[in-house]
C-alpha positions in Angstrom: 1.3 31.2 121.9 4.6 31.1 120.1 3.2 27.9 117.8 0.1 29.7 117.1 1.8 33.0 115.9 3.8 30.8 113.2 2.8 31.4 109.7 2.3 27.2 109.2 1.9 25.5 106.2 -0.2 23.2 108.5 -3.2 25.8 108.2 -3.5 24.3 104.1 -3.2 20.6 105.5 -5.5 18.6 103.3 -8.3 16.2 104.7 -7.8 12.2 104.5 -10.3 12.0 101.5 -8.1 14.5 99.3 -5.1 12.7 100.1 -6.3 9.6 99.4 -7.9 10.9 95.9 -4.6 12.9 95.3 -2.6 9.6 95.5 -0.8 8.3 92.0 0.5 5.1 91.8 3.5 4.8 89.7 1.6 2.9 87.2 -0.9 3.0 84.7 -3.5 0.7 83.9 -5.4 -0.4 80.8 -9.1 -1.5 81.6 -11.2 -3.6 79.3 -14.1 -2.4 77.9 -16.4 -3.7 81.5 -13.6 -2.1 83.8 -11.5 -5.6 84.2 -7.8 -4.7 84.8 -5.7 -5.8 81.3 -2.4 -4.1 82.1 -0.5 -2.6 84.2 2.2 -0.4 83.0 5.0 1.4 85.2 5.7 5.1 84.1 7.0 6.5 87.0 10.4 5.3 87.8 11.8 7.5 90.2 9.9 5.7 92.8 7.7 2.2 93.1 4.2 2.8 94.7 1.3 0.1 93.9 -2.3 1.3 94.4 -3.2 2.6 98.3 -3.8 -0.2 100.7 -6.7 0.4 103.3 -6.4 -0.2 106.7 -8.1 -3.3 107.0 -6.2 -4.8 104.3 -2.4 -4.4 106.0 -1.5 -7.0 108.7 -2.2 -5.9 112.4 1.4 -7.7 113.0 3.0 -4.6 110.5 0.7 -2.2 112.4 1.7 -3.4 115.9 5.3 -3.4 114.9 5.5 0.3 113.3 3.9 1.3 116.4 6.4 -0.3 118.8 8.9 1.1 117.0 7.9 4.4 116.0 5.3 5.8 118.3 4.3 3.7 121.1 1.5 5.8 122.6 0.2 6.9 119.6 -3.2 6.0 120.3 -3.2 8.3 123.2 -1.3 11.3 122.2 -2.9 14.2 120.3 -0.4 14.3 117.8 2.7 15.1 120.0 3.9 12.6 122.4 5.2 15.3 125.0 6.5 12.5 127.2 8.7 11.2 124.6 9.5 15.0 123.8 10.4 15.9 126.8 13.0 12.7 127.8 14.3 13.5 124.2 15.0 16.7 125.1 16.5 15.7 128.5 19.1 13.3 127.0 20.0 15.7 124.1 20.7 18.5 127.0 23.2 15.7 128.5 24.6 14.8 125.3 23.3 11.2 125.5 21.6 9.4 122.0 17.9 9.2 122.0 15.7 7.2 119.5 13.8 10.7 119.1 10.4 11.8 120.1 8.4 12.2 116.2 4.9 10.8 116.6 3.5 9.2 113.3 1.0 12.1 113.0 4.1 14.0 113.0 6.0 12.3 110.5 2.4 12.1 108.1 2.7 15.6 108.4 6.5 16.2 107.0 5.1 13.7 104.9 2.0 15.7 103.4 4.5 19.2 103.7 6.2 18.4 100.4 8.3 22.0 100.8 9.0 21.2 104.4 10.7 17.8 103.0 12.8 19.9 100.5 13.6 22.5 103.6 14.7 19.9 106.0 12.7 19.2 108.9 15.0 18.6 111.8 16.2 22.3 112.0 14.0 23.6 115.4 11.6 25.6 113.5 11.0 22.6 111.1 10.2 20.9 114.3 7.4 23.4 115.5 5.8 23.3 112.2 5.6 20.0 112.0 4.4 19.5 115.5 1.7 22.5 114.8 1.1 20.4 111.7 0.5 17.4 114.0 -1.7 19.1 116.2 -4.3 20.1 113.5 -4.2 16.7 111.7 -5.2 15.0 115.1 -8.2 17.4 115.4 -9.7 16.9 112.1 -8.1 12.9 111.1 -9.3 9.8 112.6 -6.0 8.0 114.2 -7.1 5.0 111.9 -6.8 7.5 109.0 -3.4 8.7 110.1 -1.8 5.2 110.6 -3.6 4.5 106.6 -2.1 7.5 105.2 1.4 6.9 106.8 1.4 3.6 106.0 0.7 4.4 102.0 3.1 7.3 102.1 5.7 6.7 103.8 9.5 5.1 102.5 10.3 1.8 103.1 13.4 1.3 101.0 15.3 2.7 98.0 12.4 3.4 95.2 9.8 1.5 97.5 7.2 3.9 98.7 4.4 2.7 100.3 3.5 -0.7 102.4 1.8 -2.0 99.1 5.1 -1.9 97.1 7.3 -2.8 99.9 5.3 -6.0 101.1 5.4 -7.0 97.0 9.4 -6.3 96.3 10.2 -7.2 99.8 8.4 -10.4 100.4 6.1 -11.6 97.4 3.0 -11.0 99.0 0.2 -8.6 99.9 0.3 -6.7 103.0 -2.5 -8.7 104.8 -0.2 -11.6 105.2 2.7 -9.9 106.2 3.8 -12.1 109.4 5.8 -10.9 112.6 9.2 -11.3 111.2 8.1 -9.7 108.3 6.7 -6.5 109.8 9.9 -6.6 112.2 12.1 -6.4 109.4 9.6 -3.7 107.4 9.4 -1.7 110.5 12.8 -1.5 111.0 13.3 0.2 107.6 11.6 3.2 108.6 14.4 4.9 110.3 17.0 4.2 107.7 15.3 2.9 104.6 18.8 1.8 102.9 20.8 0.7 105.8 22.9 -2.3 105.4 21.0 -5.9 105.7 23.0 -6.2 109.5 21.8 -3.0 111.0 18.7 -3.5 109.6 18.3 -7.1 111.3 19.6 -5.8 114.4 16.8 -3.4 114.7 14.5 -5.9 113.8 15.5 -8.4 116.3 15.6 -5.8 119.4 12.1 -4.9 118.1 11.1 -8.2 118.4 12.6 -9.1 121.5 10.2 -5.7 122.8 7.2 -7.5 121.7 8.1 -10.6 123.5 8.7 -12.1 119.9 12.5 -12.9 120.7 12.4 -16.3 119.1 11.8 -15.0 115.6 15.5 -13.7 115.7 16.5 -17.4 114.8 17.4 -17.7 110.9 16.5 -13.8 110.8 19.6 -13.2 109.2 19.4 -15.3 106.1 16.2 -14.3 105.6 16.5 -10.5 105.4 19.6 -10.8 103.3 16.9 -12.4 100.8 14.3 -9.9 101.4 16.4 -7.2 100.9 17.7 -8.0 97.6 14.2 -9.3 96.1 14.6 -12.7 96.0 11.8 -13.6 98.0 9.6 -12.0 95.2 7.6 -14.7 93.4 7.2 -14.3 89.7 4.7 -16.5 89.3 2.9 -14.7 92.0 3.1 -11.7 90.0 2.4 -13.0 86.9 -0.7 -14.7 88.0 -2.1 -11.7 90.2 -0.8 -8.7 88.3 -2.3 -7.7 84.8 -0.2 -8.0 82.1 -2.5 -8.6 78.9 -2.9 -6.0 75.9 0.9 -5.0 76.7 1.4 -3.4 73.4 -1.9 -1.2 73.4 -0.8 -0.1 77.1 2.2 1.3 75.7 0.6 3.3 72.8 -2.2 4.4 75.2 -0.7 5.5 78.8 0.8 8.1 79.4 0.6 9.1 82.8 1.5 7.3 86.6 -1.7 6.6 87.8 -4.5 6.8 84.9 -7.0 4.1 84.4 -8.0 4.2 80.9 -10.8 2.0 79.4 -9.9 0.8 76.1 -12.7 -0.9 73.9 -10.7 -4.6 74.3 -13.1 -7.4 75.1 -11.1 -8.8 77.9 -12.3 -12.8 77.5 -12.0 -11.9 74.1 -8.5 -10.9 74.2 -7.5 -13.2 76.5 -8.7 -16.5 74.4 -7.2 -14.8 71.0 -4.0 -14.7 72.6 -4.1 -18.1 74.0 -5.1 -19.2 70.7 -2.2 -17.6 69.2 0.3 -19.4 71.7 -1.0 -23.0 71.2 -0.6 -22.8 67.5 2.8 -21.2 67.6 3.8 -23.8 69.9 3.0 -26.4 67.7 4.8 -25.3 64.6 7.6 -24.0 66.7 10.2 -27.1 64.7 9.1 -25.0 61.4 11.0 -21.9 62.8 8.1 -19.8 63.5 7.8 -18.1 67.0 6.2 -14.6 66.4 2.4 -13.5 65.9 -0.5 -11.3 66.0 -4.0 -11.0 66.1 -6.5 -8.3 65.8 -10.4 -8.2 66.4 -12.6 -5.3 65.1 -16.3 -4.3 65.3 -17.4 -4.0 62.0 -19.5 -1.5 62.5 -18.1 1.1 65.2 -14.7 0.6 64.3 -13.9 -0.2 68.1 -10.5 -2.8 68.4 -11.7 -5.9 70.2 -8.7 -7.7 70.9 -4.9 -6.6 70.6 -2.7 -9.3 70.8 1.1 -8.1 69.3 2.7 -11.0 70.0 3.5 -14.4 71.7 4.7 -13.2 74.9 7.9 -15.5 76.1 7.7 -17.8 72.8 9.1 -14.8 71.3 12.6 -13.5 71.4 11.3 -10.3 70.5 8.1 -10.0 72.5 8.5 -6.0 72.8 8.1 -5.5 68.9 4.2 -5.1 68.0 3.4 -7.4 65.3 0.0 -5.2 65.1 1.9 -2.4 63.7 5.3 -3.7 62.3 5.4 -3.3 58.1 5.6 -6.7 56.7 5.1 -7.7 53.0 1.7 -8.2 52.2 1.7 -11.4 50.1 -1.7 -12.0 48.5 -3.7 -10.4 51.0 -3.9 -7.2 48.6 -5.3 -9.2 45.8 -9.0 -8.3 46.8 -8.6 -4.8 46.7 -6.8 -5.2 43.2 -9.8 -7.4 41.2 -12.1 -4.8 43.3 -10.7 -1.9 41.6 -10.8 -3.8 38.3 -14.8 -4.6 38.7 -15.3 -1.0 39.1 -13.6 0.4 36.2 -15.3 -2.3 34.2 -12.4 -4.0 33.1 -12.8 -7.9 34.4 -16.1 -9.3 35.9 -16.0 -12.2 38.3 -16.5 -14.9 35.2 -13.7 -12.9 33.2 -10.9 -16.0 31.8 -7.5 -14.9 32.7 -4.9 -17.3 31.5 -2.5 -19.1 34.4 0.3 -19.5 32.1 3.9 -18.7 32.5 4.5 -14.8 32.1 7.9 -12.8 31.9 7.3 -8.8 31.5 9.9 -5.9 30.9 9.6 -4.4 33.7 12.4 -1.5 32.5 15.1 -2.7 34.6 15.1 -6.3 33.6 12.5 -9.2 33.1 9.5 -10.1 35.6 8.7 -13.6 35.3 5.8 -14.0 38.3 5.1 -17.5 39.8 2.0 -19.5 41.4 2.3 -20.5 45.2 2.1 -24.3 43.9 4.4 -24.7 41.0 1.8 -25.6 38.2 -0.5 -23.6 36.0 -4.7 -24.0 35.8 -4.5 -22.6 32.2 -7.5 -20.1 31.2 -9.3 -19.7 34.7 -12.4 -17.1 36.0 -11.5 -14.4 38.0 -13.8 -16.2 40.7 -11.4 -19.0 40.9 -8.2 -17.0 40.4 -9.0 -15.0 43.4 -10.4 -17.8 45.4 -7.4 -19.9 44.8 -4.9 -16.9 44.9 -3.3 -17.3 41.9 -0.4 -15.1 40.9 0.0 -14.9 37.3 -4.2 -13.8 36.8 -3.1 -11.4 39.2 -0.2 -9.9 37.8 -2.1 -10.0 34.5 -4.8 -7.8 35.7 -2.3 -5.3 37.9 -0.6 -4.8 33.9 -4.8 -3.9 32.6 -4.7 -1.7 35.7 -1.3 0.1 36.0 0.7 -0.2 39.3 0.0 3.7 39.7 -3.7 3.8 39.2 -3.6 0.7 41.6 -1.1 1.8 44.5 -3.7 5.4 44.6 -6.6 2.9 45.5 -4.5 1.0 47.9 -3.3 4.6 50.0 -7.0 5.3 49.9 -7.5 1.9 51.3 -5.3 3.1 54.3 -2.2 1.7 53.8 -0.4 4.8 54.5 2.7 2.9 54.8 2.9 3.0 50.8 5.4 5.6 50.2 6.9 5.0 47.1 5.0 5.5 43.5 3.1 2.8 42.0 5.8 2.7 39.2 8.6 2.3 42.1 6.7 -1.1 43.5 6.2 -2.3 39.6 4.1 -5.4 38.6 4.7 -7.4 42.1 2.4 -4.8 44.0 0.0 -7.5 42.5 1.3 -10.0 45.2 2.0 -7.9 48.2 5.3 -6.8 47.8 4.6 -3.7 49.9 5.1 -3.5 53.3 1.7 -3.0 55.6 0.7 -3.6 59.0 -1.8 -5.7 60.3 -3.6 -3.1 61.4 -4.2 -1.1 58.1 -4.4 -4.5 56.4 -7.5 -5.5 59.0 -9.3 -2.1 58.9 -8.8 -2.2 54.9 -10.8 -5.6 55.4 -13.5 -4.1 57.5 -13.8 -1.6 54.6 -15.0 -4.3 52.4 -16.9 -5.9 54.8 -19.0 -2.4 55.5 -19.7 -2.1 51.7 -16.6 0.0 50.8 -16.9 2.8 53.2 -13.7 3.4 55.2 -13.5 4.2 58.7 -11.1 5.3 61.3 -10.4 2.9 64.2 -10.8 3.6 68.2 -9.4 1.9 70.8 -11.9 3.1 73.7 -15.0 2.4 73.7 -18.5 5.3 73.2 -16.6 7.9 71.7 -17.0 9.3 68.2 -12.8 9.6 67.8 -10.3 8.3 69.9 -6.9 9.8 70.2 -4.4 7.9 68.1 -2.8 5.0 69.8 0.6 6.0 68.0 2.1 7.6 65.5 4.3 5.4 63.5 4.1 4.3 60.1 2.4 0.8 60.9 -1.0 2.6 62.2 -0.6 6.2 60.8 -3.9 7.4 59.8 -5.5 4.5 61.1 -7.5 6.4 64.2 -7.9 10.3 62.8 -9.1 10.1 59.4 -12.8 11.1 57.8 -14.9 8.1 56.9 -14.8 7.8 52.9 -15.9 5.9 50.3 -13.0 4.0 48.7 -15.2 0.7 46.8 -18.6 0.7 45.6 -21.3 -1.7 47.8 -21.3 -3.7 44.3 -17.5 -4.0 43.7 -17.3 -5.1 47.6 -20.6 -7.3 47.7 -18.6 -9.2 44.4 -15.2 -9.3 46.6 -16.9 -10.8 49.3 -19.3 -13.4 47.5 -15.9 -14.7 45.9 -13.9 -15.1 49.3 -16.8 -17.1 51.2 -17.2 -19.4 48.0 -15.6 -22.5 49.1 -15.6 -24.2 45.4 -14.0 -21.1 44.1 -10.9 -21.9 46.4 -11.3 -25.7 46.2 -8.6 -25.9 43.2 -5.9 -24.5 45.8 -7.2 -25.4 49.5 -9.9 -28.1 49.0 -13.4 -27.8 49.5 -12.7 -28.4 53.7 -10.2 -25.9 55.2 -9.6 -23.6 57.9 -11.5 -21.1 56.0 -14.5 -23.2 55.8 -16.5 -21.9 58.3 -20.5 -23.3 59.1 -21.1 -20.1 59.5 -20.8 -17.0 56.6 -17.3 -15.2 56.4 -15.2 -14.3 53.6 -11.7 -14.6 54.2 -8.3 -14.3 52.3 -4.7 -15.8 53.1 -1.3 -14.6 52.2 2.3 -15.7 52.3 5.4 -13.0 51.8 8.3 -14.6 49.6 10.8 -16.8 51.4 7.9 -17.7 53.5 8.9 -14.7 56.0 5.1 -13.5 56.9 1.6 -15.7 56.8 -1.5 -13.5 57.1 -5.1 -14.6 57.3 -7.8 -11.8 57.3 -11.3 -11.8 56.8 -14.7 -10.9 58.1 -18.1 -11.6 58.9 -21.5 -9.9 59.0 -20.1 -8.2 62.6 -16.5 -9.0 63.0 -12.8 -8.8 61.1 -10.3 -10.6 62.0 -6.7 -10.4 60.9 -3.4 -12.5 62.0 -0.1 -12.4 61.3 2.2 -15.4 61.6 6.2 -15.0 61.1 9.0 -14.3 63.1 10.3 -10.7 64.5 13.6 -10.9 62.9 12.6 -11.8 59.7 13.7 -14.9 59.3 12.1 -17.8 56.9 9.7 -20.1 58.3 9.4 -24.0 56.9 7.1 -25.1 54.9 4.3 -22.7 56.6 1.8 -21.1 54.4 -1.1 -18.8 54.9 -3.7 -21.8 55.1 -1.4 -23.4 57.6 0.3 -20.8 60.0 -2.2 -17.7 60.4 -5.6 -19.1 59.2 -6.1 -21.5 62.2 -5.6 -19.2 64.6 -8.2 -17.0 62.5 -10.5 -19.8 62.6 -10.2 -20.4 66.4 -11.0 -16.7 66.9 -13.9 -16.3 64.6 -15.2 -19.4 66.1 -15.1 -18.0 69.2 -17.1 -14.6 68.4 -19.6 -16.9 66.7 -20.0 -19.3 69.7 -23.1 -17.5 71.7 -22.5 -16.7 75.3 -25.1 -16.7 77.3 -23.0 -15.9 80.9 -21.7 -12.7 78.7 -25.2 -11.4 77.5 -24.4 -12.8 73.5 -26.9 -14.1 71.7 -26.1 -16.0 67.9 -24.4 -13.7 65.9 -26.0 -13.1 62.8 -24.3 -15.2 60.4 -26.2 -15.1 57.1 -24.8 -13.8 53.9 -25.0 -10.2 53.2 -27.9 -9.1 50.5 -26.9 -8.3 47.2 -26.8 -4.3 47.0 -28.1 -2.3 44.3 -26.1 -2.7 41.2 -25.1 -6.0 41.0 -27.2 -8.8 39.1 -27.1 -12.1 39.0 -26.9 -14.6 35.6 -26.9 -18.1 34.6 -23.5 -18.5 32.5 -21.6 -21.0 30.7 -17.9 -20.7 29.0 -17.0 -21.5 25.5 -15.3 -23.3 25.4 -16.3 -25.2 28.7 -13.4 -24.5 30.7 -15.3 -24.8 33.8 -19.0 -25.6 34.9 -21.8 -23.6 34.0 -23.1 -21.2 37.3 -24.9 -18.9 38.3 -22.6 -15.6 38.8 -23.0 -11.7 40.0 -22.2 -9.2 38.0 -21.8 -5.4 38.1 -24.9 -4.0 36.1 -24.2 -3.3 32.7 -21.2 -6.0 32.8 -23.2 -9.5 32.7 -23.0 -11.9 30.1 -24.2 -15.2 29.2 -21.3 -16.4 27.2 -17.8 -16.1 28.4 -14.9 -16.4 26.1 -11.6 -16.2 26.6 -9.9 -12.4 26.8 -7.0 -11.3 23.7 -4.2 -10.1 24.3 -5.4 -6.5 24.0 -6.2 -7.2 27.7 -2.7 -6.8 28.7 -1.8 -4.5 26.6 0.2 -1.3 28.5 3.0 1.2 27.9 5.9 -0.4 30.1 8.7 2.4 29.2 8.4 5.4 29.4 6.4 5.3 32.7 3.7 7.8 33.2 5.3 11.2 34.8 8.9 10.1 33.7 11.5 12.9 33.5 14.4 12.0 30.8 17.5 13.4 30.8 19.8 13.5 27.8 23.4 12.9 28.4 25.1 16.0 26.7 28.3 13.7 26.3 26.8 11.8 24.0 26.1 13.1 20.6 22.2 13.3 20.1 21.9 11.0 17.3 23.3 8.4 19.4 20.8 8.7 21.7 17.3 6.6 22.3 14.4 6.4 24.1 13.2 2.2 23.9 9.4 2.0 24.0 8.1 -1.0 25.8 4.9 -2.8 26.2 3.9 -4.9 28.6 2.6 -7.4 26.5 3.2 -8.4 22.5 1.8 -6.0 20.4 -1.2 -6.8 18.3 -1.8 -6.5 14.6 -1.1 -3.2 13.2 -1.0 -1.2 16.7 0.6 1.6 16.1 2.4 4.5 18.4 1.9 8.3 18.1 3.0 10.8 20.1 2.0 14.2 20.7 -1.2 13.2 17.9 1.3 12.1 15.3 1.7 9.0 13.7 5.4 7.5 15.0 5.2 4.0 13.6 4.3 0.2 14.0 4.3 -1.1 17.7 5.4 -4.3 16.5 8.7 -2.9 14.9 9.3 0.4 16.1 11.2 -0.4 19.5 13.3 3.4 19.8 12.6 7.0 19.5 15.0 9.9 18.8 14.1 11.7 21.9 13.1 15.6 21.7 13.5 17.9 24.4 10.2 18.9 25.7 6.9 17.5 27.4 5.4 14.6 25.4 2.3 12.5 25.2 2.8 8.8 23.6 -0.2 6.8 23.0 -0.9 3.3 21.8 -3.8 2.6 19.3 -5.1 -0.5 17.8 -5.7 -1.5 13.9 -9.4 0.5 14.2 -7.2 3.5 15.8 -9.1 3.1 19.2 -7.2 4.3 22.2 -5.1 1.4 24.3 -3.0 3.1 26.6 -1.5 6.5 26.7 1.3 8.2 28.9 3.1 11.4 29.5 7.0 12.4 30.4 9.5 14.8 29.4 12.6 15.0 27.9 15.1 17.4 29.1 18.7 18.2 27.6 21.4 19.0 30.2 24.3 21.1 29.5 27.7 19.7 29.5 30.2 20.2 32.5 33.2 19.9 30.2 
């Protein structure tokens, strides 16, 4: 009656199903879109728990050893072993030593009662409470459920909680494979989880003798020492049986121990992309290449289908995520530059630009861009300049547009890492001097694939929006921004048509290269300064694939360009995506070229003089022409200094008549070109090089011989007081 009169926490003991459902591993798991495990990530550092292990998957030898060690009459009593309790009380009364009388059921009750564990269960009232809870457990739980729950919740040694973690960590095997000797060692740990190895061996040997397995004691000392130090765990077994794919995305998505998040990743594609990257990087090891990353997107949905952040153990910095790390973009920004020029009607795919040595006044020095190859092509069409990735024509195009205008368009295209102004980057922005991430770059190319519509990415399937996997610069704004029109369908089509044209890139890459797929794709490579970064990004009708190859530490590669470094991996992944696979329900992917949208027209063109063969060319409607001539120097004209929005401070310690502001052009002035300041004539552009500044806000304009406006900037001059 005393037991029933006490206010017992046992009255609130949960059922077996509730305990099992509430069990949480110390890991979280990232799943593929079909539910396959991709990566397990440990988040709870205080304990080590693996998945719940059903009783049928636990070695009978371990269950037998635990029962013999802890509760011989487990299958007979109703929660309390009265015979053992009486013997313990009698021995305790006479001052003797006893093994104790707590049954497995009583121990489980203590494990379920967290408050009781904190208060301590060895007090008299604690034992009464625990005994009452054990009686109630036996009334509602089956013996098999009690044994299963106990073995999953009990601590074995150190941080190891549960039979799964104990078996994997100490013996390098799953619980169903434990033999008699291993089972005895595990059972011996229950009474004193952190006991010295010698004491554990002594208890285990006594237990083996009690089970008539005394022969197993031979050599137990050395075996136990290895097991308790973790030396029996097999790294190779762990690697093959525990999922370790997509670790970088897992670290971004998984937040709570025990959670399982279904991602948008395709498990087979993820594995293939990682293998392709590692295989190719292995071949490049002698050229000082060890890192890389691959990203695959679904064009329509924005779902991420593969996220390979590094080359794994090939890398000395495998923890660095190459998908979100910021690197110089190289020539991969050129398509967006030409798309802007098409939209502003500054250029067409047939326009001629001179590929020749160029030196520009950049305000703080001279800028002399050079091509990747040490030669120049002379007058080339935009189609050939972009297809062949020629640097000088790209810089001349940026001169025409202005760095700030291009910078703003890149920001709209999702390159949130471009924190400085366009004038800060200067003309080198045309050649990818800015730092971007592979994630931003891939989604920018997906924008071109989607007729100029930029949309956010998502890492989980079947949702209208996904939480952003990270908040760092490398993926800022890629996951949570609204859909927006960045380029017109017409300009996007023209860029795609050029980047899919083998003949356009033949002068640089040849007709047959890694970019020349047997199905329709548009692709662009890039190499940053000193060969520190390789890029290849491109799209088909359904997918966008982007690859980066380099070194996480920033050291340069040896003679590795985008077409030899990143392009082979890009091609392998694209081929896999378009192979068709009946095993996975994939039909042959549509590989036809996209249809021309409204707003583009086709014309037969010829060049005068015939610098390139006559051909059929696409134009934005209203810019078409059948006869193409070279542009004049007006195409390069731009006010280089003062820059738009400049604030110029006069030095109060220098006499005003000795202070001048330089007026600089980005190209030589044409005949009879003139400056105007605040709508008033200032002088000839070819002779007037400096201006006596006047405080205030000003507008400087450049006009041709017919007084047509060529360029204009606004700036401010401020007079500071002397500090003397």
